[in-house]
C-alpha positions in Angstrom: -41.7 65.7 -36.2 -42.1 61.5 -34.6 -45.4 60.3 -34.1 -46.1 60.6 -30.5 -47.8 57.3 -29.2 -50.8 57.1 -26.9 -48.6 55.7 -24.2 -46.1 59.0 -24.5 -49.8 61.3 -24.2 -50.6 59.1 -21.3 -47.7 60.0 -19.6 -47.6 64.0 -20.4 -50.7 64.4 -19.2 -50.1 62.7 -15.9 -48.3 66.2 -15.3 -49.7 68.9 -13.2 -52.1 70.8 -17.0 -52.0 74.2 -16.2 -54.3 76.3 -19.0 -52.4 78.0 -21.4 -53.1 78.6 -25.0 -49.4 79.1 -26.2 -48.5 76.2 -28.6 -45.2 74.7 -29.1 -41.9 77.1 -28.9 -42.2 79.7 -32.3 -45.5 77.5 -33.3 -48.8 78.8 -33.4 -51.5 77.4 -30.3 -54.8 75.7 -30.9 -56.2 78.2 -33.8 -60.0 78.8 -34.0 -61.5 77.5 -37.5 -62.1 74.4 -39.2 -60.3 71.5 -38.7 -60.3 68.2 -41.0 -59.6 65.1 -38.3 -59.3 61.1 -39.4 -58.5 58.5 -37.3 -56.1 55.9 -38.4 -56.9 51.7 -38.9 -54.3 49.5 -38.5 -56.1 48.6 -42.3 -55.0 52.0 -43.0 -58.6 53.3 -43.7 -59.1 57.0 -42.3 -62.5 57.6 -40.5 -62.3 61.3 -41.2 -64.7 64.0 -39.4 -64.7 67.6 -39.2 -64.5 70.3 -35.9 -64.5 74.0 -35.1 -62.5 75.2 -32.4 -64.1 79.0 -30.9 -63.1 80.8 -28.2 -66.2 81.3 -25.4 -66.2 83.1 -22.1 -62.3 83.1 -22.1 -61.7 79.5 -22.9 -61.6 77.1 -26.0 -64.6 75.0 -27.1 -65.1 72.8 -30.7 -68.1 71.8 -32.5 -67.7 68.4 -33.7 -69.9 68.5 -37.1 -71.6 66.0 -38.6 -74.2 67.1 -41.3 -76.9 69.0 -39.7 -75.4 68.0 -35.9 -72.8 70.3 -34.2 -71.6 68.3 -30.9 -70.4 71.1 -28.5 -67.0 69.9 -26.5 -66.6 72.3 -23.9 -64.1 70.4 -22.0 -60.7 71.5 -23.4 -57.6 71.6 -21.3 -54.7 73.2 -23.4 -51.1 72.7 -21.5 -47.7 74.0 -23.5 -48.2 71.8 -26.4 -50.2 69.5 -25.2 -54.0 69.3 -26.0 -56.7 67.1 -24.2 -60.2 67.3 -25.5 -62.8 65.0 -23.2 -66.1 64.1 -24.8 -69.3 65.0 -22.6 -69.7 61.5 -22.3 -69.2 58.0 -23.7 -65.7 58.0 -21.3 -64.1 59.3 -24.5 -61.3 61.6 -24.9 -59.1 63.0 -27.6 -55.5 63.5 -26.7 -52.9 65.3 -28.6 -49.6 67.4 -28.9 -49.5 70.9 -31.1 -46.7 70.3 -34.1 -44.8 72.9 -35.2 -46.9 73.5 -38.0 -49.6 74.1 -35.7 -51.4 70.4 -36.4 -52.5 67.6 -34.1 -50.9 64.5 -33.8 -52.3 62.1 -30.9 -54.7 59.7 -30.0 -58.6 58.4 -29.4 -58.9 57.3 -26.1 -61.8 55.3 -24.9 -62.0 53.3 -21.4 -63.9 50.4 -22.4 -65.2 47.7 -19.4 -61.8 46.8 -18.2 -59.0 49.2 -20.3 -58.1 52.0 -22.4 -58.3 51.6 -26.0 -56.3 54.0 -27.9 -56.4 54.8 -31.9 -54.0 57.1 -33.3 -55.6 60.3 -34.4 -54.9 63.5 -36.6 -56.1 66.9 -37.6 -55.2 69.4 -39.9 -55.8 73.3 -39.6 -57.5 75.0 -42.2 -59.2 71.8 -44.2 -62.8 72.9 -44.5 -63.3 69.0 -46.5 -64.5 65.8 -45.6 -64.0 63.9 -49.0 -62.2 65.1 -52.1 -64.4 65.4 -55.1 -62.7 65.7 -58.7 -64.8 66.6 -61.6 -67.3 63.5 -62.4 -67.7 62.4 -65.5 -71.3 61.2 -64.5 -72.5 62.6 -61.0 -75.1 59.5 -59.7 -77.8 60.9 -57.4 -78.3 58.5 -54.1 -81.4 60.6 -52.7 -83.7 58.2 -51.6 -84.5 55.5 -49.5 -82.7 52.1 -49.8 -82.7 48.8 -48.2 -79.3 47.5 -47.3 -77.7 44.4 -45.7 -74.5 44.4 -43.8 -72.8 40.9 -43.4 -69.6 40.1 -41.1 -66.9 38.9 -43.9 -67.5 35.5 -43.5 -71.3 35.7 -43.9 -71.9 34.4 -40.4 -74.1 37.1 -39.3 -75.8 39.8 -41.2 -78.2 43.0 -40.2 -81.3 44.9 -42.0 -80.6 48.4 -42.6 -82.6 51.4 -44.3 -80.5 54.0 -45.7 -82.1 57.2 -46.1 -79.9 59.8 -47.9 -80.3 63.3 -49.2 -77.7 64.7 -52.0 -77.0 68.0 -53.4 -74.5 68.5 -56.1 -71.1 65.8 -54.8 -72.5 66.5 -51.0 -74.8 63.8 -49.1 -75.9 63.5 -45.9 -78.1 60.7 -44.4 -78.3 57.9 -41.9 -79.1 54.3 -41.4 -81.8 52.9 -39.8 -82.2 50.1 -37.6 -83.4 48.0 -34.4 -81.5 50.4 -31.9 -82.7 53.6 -33.6 -80.3 54.9 -36.7 -76.7 55.7 -37.2 -77.2 58.9 -36.5 -75.5 61.9 -38.5 -73.7 61.0 -42.1 -72.0 63.1 -43.9 -69.8 62.5 -47.4 -69.9 62.9 -51.4 -70.8 60.5 -54.1 -67.8 61.0 -56.2 -68.0 59.7 -59.6 -69.5 56.3 -59.1 -67.8 56.0 -55.6 -70.1 56.7 -52.4 -68.6 57.6 -49.1 -70.0 58.5 -45.9 -68.7 59.1 -42.5 -68.9 59.8 -38.8 -67.6 60.5 -35.4 -69.0 61.3 -32.1 -66.9 60.5 -29.4 -68.2 56.8 -29.2 -69.1 55.6 -32.4 -66.6 56.3 -35.7 -67.5 54.8 -39.2 -66.4 55.2 -42.6 -68.7 53.9 -45.3 -67.7 53.2 -48.8 -69.7 51.5 -52.3 -69.9 52.0 -55.5 -73.2 53.2 -57.1 -74.9 51.8 -60.2 -78.0 53.3 -60.8 -80.6 51.4 -58.2 -77.8 49.4 -56.6 -74.8 50.4 -54.2 -72.4 47.0 -54.4 -69.0 46.4 -52.8 -69.7 48.2 -49.9 -67.8 48.2 -46.7 -67.9 50.0 -43.4 -65.3 50.1 -41.1 -66.3 51.1 -37.5 -64.1 52.1 -34.7 -60.4 50.7 -34.1 -61.3 47.1 -35.9 -64.5 46.7 -36.7 -66.0 45.6 -40.2 -68.5 44.7 -42.4 -69.3 44.7 -45.8 -72.9 45.8 -47.2 -75.3 45.8 -50.2 -77.9 48.2 -51.2 -81.1 48.3 -53.4 -83.3 52.0 -53.9 -86.5 51.0 -52.5 -89.1 53.4 -51.5 -91.0 51.0 -49.1 -88.3 49.8 -47.4 -89.3 49.5 -43.7 -87.9 48.2 -40.6 -89.7 45.9 -38.0 -92.5 47.6 -35.9 -90.7 48.5 -33.2 -93.6 48.1 -30.6 -92.9 44.4 -31.3 -89.8 43.5 -30.4 -89.6 43.0 -27.0 -91.6 41.1 -25.0 -93.0 40.8 -21.8 -94.7 38.7 -18.8 -98.3 40.7 -18.8 -99.9 38.9 -15.8 -97.6 40.9 -13.4 -97.0 44.0 -12.3 -94.1 45.8 -13.5 -91.7 46.2 -10.2 -87.8 47.4 -10.0 -85.7 48.6 -7.3 -81.8 50.1 -7.8 -79.8 52.9 -6.3 -79.9 56.6 -8.2 -77.1 58.6 -9.2 -76.7 60.0 -5.2 -76.8 56.2 -3.7 -80.7 56.2 -2.5 -82.7 53.3 -3.5 -85.3 54.0 -5.9 -88.4 52.0 -6.6 -91.2 52.1 -8.8 -93.6 50.9 -6.2 -92.6 54.3 -4.4 -95.3 56.8 -3.7 -94.4 59.3 -6.4 -95.4 56.4 -8.9 -98.3 55.2 -7.8 -101.3 55.8 -10.0 -99.3 58.0 -13.0 -98.2 56.9 -16.4 -94.5 55.9 -16.1 -92.0 55.6 -18.9 -88.8 53.5 -17.9 -86.4 54.4 -20.4 -83.5 51.5 -20.7 -80.5 53.2 -21.3 -76.4 53.6 -21.1 -74.4 57.2 -20.9 -72.4 55.4 -23.6 -75.1 55.3 -26.2 -75.9 57.9 -29.3 -79.0 56.9 -29.4 -80.1 56.7 -25.9 -78.1 60.1 -25.9 -80.9 61.9 -28.1 -83.5 59.8 -26.8 -82.7 61.6 -23.2 -82.4 65.3 -25.0 -86.2 64.6 -26.2 -87.1 63.3 -22.8 -86.0 65.5 -20.7 -88.4 68.2 -22.5 -91.1 65.8 -22.5 -91.1 65.5 -18.7 -90.7 69.1 -18.1 -93.9 69.5 -20.2 -96.4 66.4 -18.8 -95.0 66.0 -15.5 -97.7 68.0 -14.2 -100.3 66.1 -15.8 -99.6 62.9 -13.4 -96.5 61.9 -16.0 -93.1 60.4 -14.2 -90.0 59.3 -15.9 -87.2 57.4 -14.8 -84.0 55.9 -16.6 -82.3 52.4 -16.0 -78.6 52.9 -16.3 -76.4 49.7 -17.7 -73.2 50.9 -18.1 -70.0 49.7 -19.4 -68.6 48.5 -16.1 -70.1 47.5 -12.5 -68.4 49.7 -10.6 -70.8 52.2 -9.3 -68.6 55.1 -8.7 -67.8 55.2 -12.5 -71.0 54.5 -14.1 -72.0 57.6 -11.3 -69.4 59.8 -13.0 -70.6 59.0 -16.3 -74.1 59.1 -15.6 -74.3 62.2 -13.7 -72.2 64.0 -16.8 -75.0 63.0 -19.0 -77.8 64.1 -16.6 -76.1 67.5 -16.5 -75.9 68.4 -20.3 -79.8 67.3 -20.7 -80.3 68.9 -17.5 -82.5 65.4 -16.8 -85.0 66.7 -13.6 -86.5 62.8 -13.4 -84.5 59.9 -11.6 -81.8 58.4 -13.3 -80.8 54.8 -11.6 -77.8 52.5 -12.1 -78.7 48.7 -12.2 -75.2 47.0 -11.2 -75.0 45.3 -14.2 -72.9 45.8 -17.3 -74.3 46.5 -20.6 -72.5 43.4 -22.0 -73.9 40.9 -19.2 -75.4 38.3 -21.2 -78.1 37.8 -18.7 -78.6 41.7 -18.1 -82.5 41.2 -18.6 -82.5 38.3 -15.8 -80.8 40.1 -13.1 -82.4 43.3 -13.7 -85.6 42.9 -15.2 -87.0 39.2 -14.8 -90.7 40.2 -16.4 -89.1 40.8 -19.7 -88.1 38.3 -22.3 -84.9 40.3 -23.1 -83.3 43.6 -23.6 -83.2 43.8 -27.4 -81.8 47.1 -27.9 -80.7 50.5 -26.5 -82.6 52.7 -25.4 -85.9 51.0 -24.9 -88.4 52.5 -23.5 -91.1 51.1 -21.0 -94.8 52.7 -21.0 -96.4 51.5 -17.5 -99.9 52.5 -17.2 -101.9 53.8 -14.1 -102.2 50.1 -12.4 -98.4 49.7 -12.6 -98.7 46.7 -15.7 -96.8 47.1 -19.0 -98.6 48.6 -21.6 -96.1 48.7 -24.5 -92.7 48.7 -24.9 -90.7 50.2 -27.4 -87.5 49.2 -28.8 -84.7 51.7 -30.3 -85.0 55.7 -31.1 -84.4 57.4 -34.4 -83.2 60.4 -33.4 -83.4 64.0 -35.3 -81.5 62.9 -37.7 -83.9 60.7 -39.2 -86.2 63.5 -40.2 -89.8 62.4 -40.3 -89.1 59.2 -39.1 -88.1 61.2 -35.8 -91.2 63.3 -35.7 -93.3 60.3 -36.3 -92.0 58.7 -33.2 -92.5 62.0 -31.0 -96.1 61.7 -32.4 -96.6 58.1 -31.2 -94.8 59.2 -27.6 -97.5 62.0 -27.4 -100.6 59.8 -28.3 -99.4 56.8 -26.5 -99.3 58.6 -23.1 -102.3 61.0 -23.4 -104.3 58.1 -24.3 -103.1 56.2 -21.1 -103.6 59.1 -19.0 -107.1 59.5 -20.4 -107.6 55.7 -19.5 -109.6 55.3 -16.3 
């Protein structure tokens, strides 16, 4: 069957969609079970991931699988041989057709700031592996902590990250931590002296390769999204660490913290409103496009339910991909519903890509260094601490240590006069 272009798929899905489960004439439908999927970049490299399809309450759902994460996707529309898989957030979707042999052929489509970006996508039914492994002559073990440096190919820019991996047999799981928190759940293999890791969550798509040589990882390459590329290397270092995340964002300490934006329903909300007066307030700088913000929102939603009665308020300030309020409203509402967020979520109206985003919205801050950023405001309305980034549950003990820091900080502010 000829490969279906993204343009053709968009045309197909402009038709009225009727929920059916039949596949192409004489072929299987969208079958339950494990699938191996991959995004096909123009340079020929494939970003691989797995998902599992199930039936639930009379409809199809699937879970995208990355290491210990199972990301639920429950908005799937089937029409004849067409399959539309809408991600729960990120303005992202997989559009495909079922081939006669029951596989999927289509595109991963993401709504960027001003356009739709398309990357070819395929999925094969019944393939449970992520990367093939042969019988290695020597099995290297990458378990441990690694000091890693990522660079643009021309060497003009570099990023320091801390890699943390666990290996059982050839299978490797782990993540890289950086100023934004972490690159979430990575999964792959060591095959001989070759390390391969990948992840896909609807907005970020990663494929890492490197050569393992004892306590070093060399010749590393990172393929991200449709076109992103970086080179990297790492050395094993049990003491590798990042900059203190409470010391990365600076602010004007002489004035009370203030802002006023519209919430999801279009109502103005200000930090000077009665609901915030005399309370400890956590202000989350975030975006519905941001996976680390997703991890933090899941945590903050539960934290708010626990601490609301103790005199704590939380409010989110969203910087979306565009300045269109209706579009931002739709994306943020889906995010709010998925995590059952009970605190206000405000739309700043300034795009995340605006280089003057902090000056236009929060001039008390020197800059917004990364997403998410959490601002701890004392009962007197002044900023006490700012935490940059969020290390999600895929980081293990770092996640637990970070949660303890949040609890300790808030308890200390509640106890203060």
